[in-house]
C-alpha positions as CSV (number, residue, x, y, z in Angstrom):
1,M,95.7,118.3,98.5
2,K,98.3,115.6,98.6
3,I,97.5,112.3,100.3
4,T,99.9,109.3,100.5
5,I,98.5,105.8,101.0
6,A,101.2,103.8,102.7
7,S,101.9,100.7,104.8
8,G,104.7,99.4,107.0
9,K,104.7,96.1,105.1
10,G,103.9,94.8,101.6
11,G,100.7,92.9,100.8
12,T,98.4,94.9,103.1
13,G,96.1,96.1,100.2
14,K,97.6,99.5,99.7
15,T,97.5,99.4,95.9
16,T,94.0,97.9,95.9
17,L,92.8,100.8,98.1
18,S,94.7,103.4,96.0
19,T,93.3,102.3,92.6
20,N,89.8,101.8,93.9
21,L,89.8,105.1,95.7
22,A,91.0,107.0,92.6
23,I,88.3,105.5,90.3
24,Y,85.6,106.1,93.0
25,L,86.6,109.8,93.2
26,K,86.8,110.1,89.5
27,N,83.3,108.7,89.1
28,R,82.1,111.3,91.6
29,N,83.6,114.0,89.2
30,K,86.5,114.8,91.5
31,D,89.7,116.1,89.9
32,V,92.1,113.4,91.0
33,V,95.5,112.1,89.8
34,L,96.9,108.7,91.0
35,V,100.6,108.4,91.3
36,D,102.5,105.1,91.6
37,L,105.6,105.7,93.8
38,D,106.4,102.1,94.3
39,V,109.1,102.6,91.6
40,E,110.9,99.4,92.2
41,E,107.7,97.4,91.5
42,P,105.0,99.7,90.0
43,N,101.8,97.8,89.5
44,V,99.0,100.4,89.2
45,T,98.9,99.8,85.4
46,Q,97.9,96.2,86.1
47,F,94.5,97.6,87.2
48,L,94.3,100.8,85.2
49,K,94.9,100.6,81.4
50,G,95.5,104.0,79.8
51,E,96.8,105.8,76.8
52,L,100.4,106.9,77.2
53,K,100.5,110.7,77.0
54,N,104.0,111.6,78.0
55,E,107.2,109.9,79.1
56,Y,110.2,111.6,80.7
57,P,113.5,110.3,82.0
58,C,114.6,110.5,85.6
59,T,118.2,111.3,86.2
60,K,120.7,111.7,89.0
61,L,124.0,113.6,89.1
62,I,127.1,111.6,89.7
63,P,130.8,112.7,89.7
64,R,133.1,112.2,86.7
65,W,136.9,112.3,87.2
66,D,139.3,114.6,85.4
67,K,142.6,112.8,85.7
68,N,144.6,115.7,84.1
69,S,144.1,118.0,87.0
70,C,143.8,115.5,89.8
71,T,146.7,115.2,92.3
72,L,145.3,112.0,93.9
73,C,145.1,113.7,97.3
74,K,142.3,111.3,98.4
75,Y,140.2,114.1,99.9
76,C,137.2,113.1,97.8
77,S,137.3,109.6,99.2
78,E,137.5,111.0,102.7
79,V,134.5,113.4,102.4
80,C,132.2,110.8,100.8
81,N,130.0,109.4,103.5
82,F,128.6,106.7,101.2
83,N,131.9,105.0,100.0
84,A,131.1,105.9,96.4
85,I,134.7,107.0,95.7
86,V,137.9,105.2,96.2
87,T,141.3,106.7,95.4
88,T,144.1,104.3,94.5
89,N,147.7,105.1,93.7
90,N,146.9,106.0,90.1
91,K,143.2,106.7,89.7
92,V,139.9,107.6,91.3
93,L,137.2,104.9,91.2
94,I,133.6,106.1,91.2
95,F,130.7,103.7,92.1
96,N,127.6,105.2,90.5
97,E,125.2,103.0,92.4
98,L,126.4,104.2,95.8
99,C,126.5,107.9,94.9
100,H,123.8,110.0,96.7
101,S,124.5,113.1,94.6
102,C,125.4,115.1,97.6
103,F,128.1,117.2,95.7
104,A,130.6,116.9,98.6
105,C,133.3,115.5,96.4
106,S,132.7,117.9,93.6
107,E,132.4,121.0,95.7
108,L,135.2,120.3,98.0
109,C,137.8,118.9,95.6
110,P,140.8,121.3,95.9
111,T,141.7,120.9,92.2
112,A,138.2,120.9,90.8
113,S,138.9,117.4,89.3
114,L,135.4,116.1,89.8
115,F,132.4,117.4,87.9
116,M,128.8,116.3,88.2
117,E,127.1,114.6,85.2
118,P,123.5,113.4,84.8
119,I,122.8,109.7,84.2
120,K,119.4,108.1,83.6
121,V,118.0,106.1,86.5
122,G,114.3,105.7,85.7
123,T,111.3,106.9,83.8
124,I,108.1,108.8,84.5
125,K,105.0,107.8,82.5
126,E,101.9,109.9,82.3
127,L,98.8,107.9,81.2
128,F,95.1,108.8,80.7
129,N,91.9,106.8,81.0
130,G,89.2,109.2,82.0
131,F,91.6,110.6,84.5
132,Y,95.4,110.9,84.7
133,F,97.6,108.5,86.5
134,I,101.4,108.7,86.8
135,E,103.9,105.8,87.1
136,G,107.5,106.2,88.3
137,C,109.7,103.3,87.4
138,L,113.3,102.6,88.4
139,D,115.6,101.3,85.7
140,L,116.9,97.7,86.0
141,G,120.3,97.6,87.7
142,Q,119.7,100.9,89.6
143,E,119.7,100.7,93.4
144,M,118.4,104.0,94.6
145,A,114.7,104.6,94.3
146,V,114.6,108.0,96.1
147,P,115.6,110.1,93.0
148,V,112.9,108.6,90.9
149,I,110.3,109.0,93.7
150,S,111.3,112.6,94.2
151,Q,111.2,113.5,90.5
152,T,107.9,111.7,90.0
153,I,106.3,113.8,92.9
154,S,107.8,117.0,91.5
155,Y,106.5,116.2,88.0
156,T,103.0,115.6,89.4
157,N,103.0,118.8,91.6
158,E,104.1,120.9,88.6
159,N,101.7,119.5,86.1
160,F,98.6,118.8,88.2
161,L,98.7,121.8,90.5
162,N,95.0,121.9,91.5
163,S,94.2,118.2,91.4
164,L,93.7,115.9,94.4
165,K,96.9,113.8,94.4
166,L,96.8,110.2,95.6
167,F,100.3,108.8,96.1
168,D,100.7,105.0,96.3
169,A,103.8,104.7,98.4
170,P,106.4,101.8,98.5
171,P,106.0,99.5,101.5
172,G,108.2,99.6,104.5
173,T,109.7,102.5,106.5
174,S,113.0,103.1,104.6
175,C,114.1,106.2,102.7
176,S,111.6,105.5,99.9
177,F,108.7,105.5,102.3
178,I,109.9,108.8,103.9
179,E,110.3,110.4,100.4
180,A,106.8,109.4,99.4
181,C,105.3,110.9,102.6
182,R,107.3,113.9,103.4
183,Q,105.6,116.4,101.1
184,S,102.1,115.1,101.6
185,D,99.4,116.8,103.6
186,F,98.1,113.5,105.1
187,I,99.0,109.8,105.3
188,V,96.6,106.9,105.2
189,L,98.3,103.9,106.7
190,V,96.9,100.6,105.5
191,T,97.4,97.6,107.9
192,E,96.0,94.2,108.6
193,P,95.0,92.7,112.0
194,T,97.9,90.3,112.4
195,P,101.1,90.2,114.5
196,F,103.1,91.2,111.4
197,G,100.7,93.9,110.6
198,L,100.9,95.4,114.1
199,N,104.7,95.2,114.2
200,D,105.1,97.1,110.9
201,L,102.3,99.5,111.7
202,K,104.2,100.5,114.8
203,L,107.3,101.2,112.8
204,A,105.4,103.3,110.3
205,V,103.7,105.3,113.1
206,E,107.0,106.0,114.8
207,T,108.5,107.1,111.4
208,L,105.7,109.4,110.6
209,K,105.9,111.0,114.1
210,V,109.6,111.7,113.5
211,I,108.9,113.5,110.2
212,K,105.8,115.2,111.8
213,K,103.1,114.0,109.5
214,E,99.4,113.6,110.3
215,F,98.0,110.1,109.7
216,A,95.1,107.7,110.3
217,V,94.7,104.0,109.8
218,V,92.6,101.7,107.5
219,I,92.4,98.1,108.7
220,N,92.2,95.8,105.7
221,R,91.1,92.1,105.9
222,D,89.3,92.8,109.1
223,G,88.4,89.5,110.8
224,I,91.4,87.4,109.9
225,G,93.4,88.0,113.1
226,N,92.9,89.5,116.5
227,S,92.1,92.9,118.0
228,E,95.6,93.9,118.8
229,V,95.9,96.4,115.9
230,E,92.6,98.1,117.0
231,D,93.6,98.0,120.6
232,Y,97.0,99.6,119.8
233,C,95.3,102.4,117.8
234,N,92.8,103.1,120.5
235,D,95.6,103.1,123.2
236,K,97.7,105.6,121.1
237,G,94.7,107.8,120.1
238,I,95.2,106.9,116.4
239,E,92.0,107.3,114.4
240,I,90.8,104.3,112.4
241,I,89.1,105.6,109.3
242,A,87.6,102.3,108.1
243,K,87.7,98.6,108.5
244,I,87.5,96.6,105.3
245,K,86.1,93.1,105.8
246,N,88.1,90.1,104.9
247,D,86.5,88.7,101.8
248,I,87.9,86.1,99.4
249,N,86.0,87.7,96.6
250,V,88.1,90.9,96.9
251,A,91.2,88.8,96.4
252,K,89.7,87.1,93.4
253,L,88.8,90.4,91.7
254,Y,92.2,91.8,92.6
255,S,94.0,88.8,91.0
256,Q,92.0,89.5,87.8
257,G,93.0,93.2,87.8
258,K,89.4,94.4,88.4
259,I,88.1,97.3,90.3
260,V,86.7,95.9,93.5
261,Y,84.2,98.4,94.7
262,K,82.0,98.1,91.6
263,E,81.2,94.5,92.5
264,I,81.4,94.3,96.3
265,E,79.1,96.6,98.3
266,H,80.9,96.5,101.6
267,F,84.1,97.5,100.0
268,K,82.3,100.5,98.4
269,K,80.9,101.5,101.8
270,S,84.4,101.5,103.2
271,L,85.5,103.8,100.4
272,E,82.7,106.1,101.3
273,E,83.9,106.2,104.9
274,I,87.4,107.0,103.8
275,C,86.2,109.8,101.4
276,S,84.0,111.3,104.1
277,F,87.0,111.4,106.4
278,L,89.3,112.9,103.8
279,G,86.7,115.5,102.9
280,E,86.7,116.6,106.6
281,I,90.4,117.2,106.7
282,R,90.5,119.2,103.4
């Protein structure tokens, strides 16, 4: 089973929940693998220290120009929807960072003057500390996270076929969020009871409805705001799996890179509620 833990905004406690849930399941002898898909700012390894087992490059295909056969017809520039190619009077300029590897320029070039070549855009790390966890990391200077997210998911699916997979998604509702969710069986949306939390929860809910994914909600820091998030979920028929109490001690443990549920009983009970729910949907 593949479960993505996501949120419409950053700072809701998504990674705290992901890491604690993975350790909790491991300690209950579950075959689980945790995957950090927040490839622009991966931080699971701040909480889980492990031995590096394998490391693989992530690549994307970008066009290269063969000036000898090119007639500078400008067709490649016209078919590129991402403005990654500009044709001047004497050359074709390719902007690697804008390229989406759609192959339109290469496949449709009338003189076959553009060929696709792989370039490295990130790294996948496989680590072990009682259980496996995977980190995808985008290289500095690269702008597109989706290729790294996609390849990290594929690597996990291929190498951990029978494991329960927990994907820690990037925040927001952009392409990265969608890529982290689209192959999963279920999405756990982490939010907080504040106006910002409600606004971004609504965006995440609407996005998941468009891509037809099942989901439920965990309310973190329950007690800091108002009841609008809970009212919204009840009104829309969205199940609330658990409400994690607002507790400054959770923040203190988090800031020290510690596993929270081992020291705070109410946090552990919330994990038990989440595990019970996830067990029911398996």
